[in-house]
N, C-alpha and C positions, 0 to 999 in steps of 0.2 A: 497464353492466349495472345494472338497478334492484335495490333491496333485495328486492323480491318474487322476481325471477329468482334472486338469490343464495340466498334462503331455499329455494326449490324445488330448487336444485342440491345442497344439503347436509342438508336436514331431511327426515325420513320423510314419505311421502305421507299417513300416517294422523294427522299432527299438523295438525289443521284450523285454518283461519283464517276469521274472520268477514268477511262482506261480499264483494261481487263485486270491489270495488277495496279490498283490505285496507289498514288504516291503521296507521301507526307512532305510538304514543303516546310523547311525549318529556317531558312535564311534568304534574304534578298539584298541586292546591291545594284543600283543603276537599273539596267534592263535585264538583269540576270537573277535567277533564283537557284537554290540548292535544295535537294531532297535529303531525307534522313540518312541515306546511304552515301551522301557526299557527291552525288551526281549533279553537275551544273547544267542549267538549261537557259536558253535565250527565251525570254518571256514575251510572246506576241499576243497575250490576252489580258494581262494586267489585272488579275482578279475580277474578271468580267468588266473591263473598261474602268476600273476603279483606281488602280495605281496609275494615276494620270501623268505624273511628272517623272518619278523614278522611285525604285525601292530604296528605303532608308535614306531619303533625301536629307542631308544634314540640316538644312534650314528648317524643315518640318519637325524632325526628331528633336532638335534643340528647343523649338517653340513648345512642343508637347511636354518635354521634360521640365522646362522652366515653369510652365503653367501648373503642371501636376505638383511641383514643389511648393506652389503658393496655395492653390485651391483646385480641387478636381470637380466639385459639383456644388450647385446652389439652387437650381431650377429657375423657371421664368417668373417666380414670385419676387425676385430681387433684381435690382439693377445689375447688369452684366456688361462690363465694358467691352470685352472681346466680341460679344454678340452684337452690340450696337455698332462697333467699328466694321465688322464684316457685313452687317445688314446695310450700312451706308454704302459700302463699295458695290455690293450686289445690286442694290436699288439703282445706283447710277449706271452700272453696266447694262442693266435690263432694258433701258430706254422707255420703260413704262412711266408715264407722268404721275407725279405725286405718289410714288410707289411705297408700298409697305411690304415687309418681308417677314415671313413666319418660318422658323427653322424646325425641322423634324429630324428623325434619325435615319430615314431611308427614302428612296425614290417611291416605294409603295406608299408610304405614309404621306409623302408630298402630294402624290396624285389623289389619294384619299381625301386630303384636306382641300385640294382644288375642287373636287367634286362636291364636297360639302358646301364650300363657298358659292359655287356656281348655282347649285340647286336652291340654296337658301336665298340668294340674290334674285333669282328668276322665279322662285316659288313653283318649281317644276322638277319632277324626277325623271324627265326624258332627256337622254344624252345621245349624241351622235358620236360614233367612233368609226375608225377605218377597219376594213377587213384585214386580217393578218396581223393585227396590232397586239402589243403586249404592254401593260401598264402597271404590273405588280401582282402581289399574291394576297392582298387583303380581300375581304368579302366584296367590297364595292369595286376594287380594281379588277378582280377576276371577272366581275359582271360586265365590264366594258372591254374585255380582252377578246379580240377577234381571231385568236389563234387557238384552235381546238386542243392542241397539245398542252396548253398551259391554262385551260379553263376546266377545272374538275367538277363544276356544278352549274346547273342551269338556274338555280335559285338566285334571286337578285333583289336588292333594294331599289334598283333602278330599272327603268324601261330603256333598253339600249337598242338603237337603230344603226345598222352598219351601212356605210357608203363605200363606193369604189374609190380607188386612187392610191392605195398603199403599195401596189406592185405594178411596175411599168410593163414588164415583159411577159406576163402571164395573164390569163383571164380574157373576158370577152372584148376588151378594148386594146389588147396587146398589138394588134395589126395596124392600129391607127398612128398617124403622125402625132408628135407631141401636142400640137395645137388642137388636133381633133380629139386626142385623149382627154385633154383638160375640158374641152367643150362637152364631151360625153359624160364626164364625171360631174360637172356642174349641172347638166341636165338631170342626171340621176338624183343629185341632191335636191334640186328644185322640185322634182316629182315627188320625192319622199316627203318633203315639207308640206306638200299639198295634201297629204293624207294623215297628218299628225296634228296634235294640239300644240300648246306652247312647249318649245324645246329649250332646255337650260343652256347647253353648251355643246360644242364640238371639241373633242380631245384628239390630238393627232401627234404622232412622232414625226418630225421632219425626215428622219431616216429611221425605218423600223429596225430596231436592234435585234431582239430575239427572233423576229420574223425573217432574219437573214440579210440584214443591211440593204433592204429594198426601199425604194421611194418612188413617188410620182415625179413627173417632170417639174423642173423649176417653174414657178409661177402658179402651180396648182393651188397651194394654200392661199395665195393672194386672191385667186379667183373665187375660192370658197368664201373668203372673208367678205367679199362684196355681197354675196348672197346672205351670209350670216348677219351682216350689219342691217340689211333691209328688214330682217325679221327680229332684230334685237337680240340675237343669240350670241353668247360669249364664245370666244376662241381660247382654248387652253393648248399651249404648245408644251408637249412633254419633251424637255431637253435633258432628261436624265442621262442619256448616252451621247447626245449630240452637242452638248454645251461646252463652253470654255475653250473653244478653238479647235476641237478635235477634227472637225471637217475641213480645216485648213483655210479655205477662202473666206469663211465667216466665223465670227465669235459664237453666234447662236445658229442653230440649224434653220430656224424659220427665215433668217435673212436671205437664204438662197432663193426664196420664192418671190422676192420683189414686192412684198406687201407694203402698202403705204405707211404702215405704222406697226408697232409691236403688238403681240397678242394681248388679250385682256388679262390672262393669267399665264404665268410661266412657271413650270416646275423644274427643279434641278436636284441632283444628288451625285453619287458616285465620285467622279473625278475631283470635285472641289476639295474633298477631304484627304485625297491621296491615300485612302485606306481607312481613315477615320470615319465614323458613322455620322454623315451630314446629309440632310436633304432639306428641301424648302420650297416655298411658294412665294412668288412675287405677284402682286396685283395692286391696282389703284386703291387708294384709301376708301373710295366709295364701295368697291366690291369687297375688299378685305374686311371692312367694318360692318358688313351686312348681317353678321351673326347677332342675334338678340339674346344670347345666353353666355354665361361665363365659359372660358376655355383656357387651358394652360398646356404646357409641355414639360413633363418632369425631366426628360433627358434631352429634348431638342434644344439646341443652342448652348450646350454645356461649355464651360470655360475652356476645357482642354480641346474639344473638337473645334471650337471657334478659333483658338490660337493656331491650331493646325491649318484650318482653312485660310486664315489671314496670311500665314507664311507661305502656303502653297500658291495662293492666288498671286501674291507679290512676286514669287519666283517665276511663275508662268508669264506674267506680263513683262517683267524686267528682262527676261531672256527670250522674248518673242517666240514662245513655243507654238503659237498658232502658225507663225511663219515657217517654223521647222516642220510642223505637220503638213503644211502645204508643199514644201520643197521635197522632203524625204518621202512623204506619202505619195507624191506624184511619181517619183522615181520607182518606188516599190509597186505602185499600181501598174505602171507601164511594163515593168519587169514581169509581173505575174500575168498580165494579159498576153505577153509574148509567149510565156510558158503555156498558158491555157490554150493557145491556138494550135499547139502541137500535141495536146493530150485529149483524146476522144471523149473522155468522161467529163471534161469541163464544159458546161453549157454557157456559163457567163462569169466574167470577173467584173465586179462593179464596186463602186465606193467613192468616198470623198476623203481627202486627207489621210489620216491614219485610222480609217474605218472602212475596211475592205472585206468584201464577201466573195467567195469562190463557190459557185453552185455546181454540184455534181449530179449527173444523170447517167442512166444506163446508155452506153454508146449507141448512137443511131436512133435514139428515142428522146422524148421529152419527159420521160418518167424519172422522178426523183430517186436517188440512190443513197439512202441513209447508211447502208452497209459500207459503201465506198467511203463515205465521209468518216465513219468510225475507223476504217482501215487506214486512211490517211492520217487521222489523228494519232493512231498508234505508231505509224511509221515516222511521223514527225517527232514524236516523243523519243523514239529510239535514236533519232538523229540529233537530239538535244534541243528541240524546239517545242514550245507549248503554244497551242492555238485553241480556239473554241469552235463550237458548232451551233447551228440554229436553222431556222427555216420555217415554212408555213405548216403544211400538214405532216411533214417529216423533217427530221434534222439532217438535211442533205447539203447544207451550206457551211463551208469553213469560214469562221469569223476571225478576222485578223485585226487586232487593235492594240498595238504596242504602246508603251509609255511615250509621251510626246517629246522626250529628249532623245529618241532613237537616232543613231548616227547612220550615215550612208553606208559605212562598212557593215554595221549590224543589219541593216536592211538587206544588203546583198547576201550576207551570211544566212539570214533567215529564208530568203527567196531560194537560195541554193538547196537548203535542206527540204523546203517544201516542194521544189521541183523533183527531187529524188523521191520524195514520198508519193507524189502524184504519179510518177512514172512507174512506181512499184505496183500500181493497180493492174 
């Protein structure tokens, strides 16, 4: 029996696999991975933006090995030096005054925790979220997900209200200038708040990841923040995909919006562990300590994952990978935009740093074309390149997010394969 048959026999149907003939990845090094048949691929998706620095980064694998040789697990019931050291660094980098950090095992759990904190602090179960958003797969995270493709149930512990602003070039405000777009979204938010009771928080991705790497204009979240502050509503910035310098110009995605200060709560995951299971929440002591019951994390902040996070963060900062994302990502973005102008199926090439989306439509229309996206995914794989998919109501956006150590030569190599795949349409 093949591995695919065995997978289908024991794994739920809703756990999707890429490609008509799914591949088993068995080894990685740098920006490349190999499958079980020995085929080498240039990785432009990094395990869904998780292998942030490089596959098998020696500094991280050494830290994991050494810590595993001393102690693998203890839980949060005991003092944990690697956890405290990483918390100190994350707290300082967050910019949140008097910050406290709680580690989880995923971005879903991080957002779930942020929702718990915000609703407990505000004593309200009403939450604002952006349309087209995605915040994870837990019961509470699904209930604030504004992307129908990833929201399997309407049942919810929260009352979620959705506002405009996540998608700049589609929807009723697409024809407006950036300033007019922001004003319209703010007016929509003000109107919505006029019809609700106490709202706990607004949760927003600075760049919507699963939604197809879309975002509102710079300054939108800062304008929202002014309204939220007047109403005492907390702002949660979901940095699970945008954090740690991936967007190039900024370390955190929220910084592109020119807000006067950091969010009230900041969630993170994915890239910080470079493949190890790390997520977390940062908030002020006042908000973080709002819970009036006991809580622990059995696996959050484990010594091994914290050692990996420390080594990975040190490597990222010491080697200015944010700067590399800005430089190489800028070159890759312009290269893909030039290609897109000559391919009728490409509606838009957008992004920041090494977080780039290519939206595909049926030529001559504004209709999303998920079949074309699947075809390009297959053609890119045949050419030795792995990319991802995403989008709003259909997966018609190619998601490109390589490790932040990507070289100029590798960017050009990947762009050439993607150009051939797009032209094959």
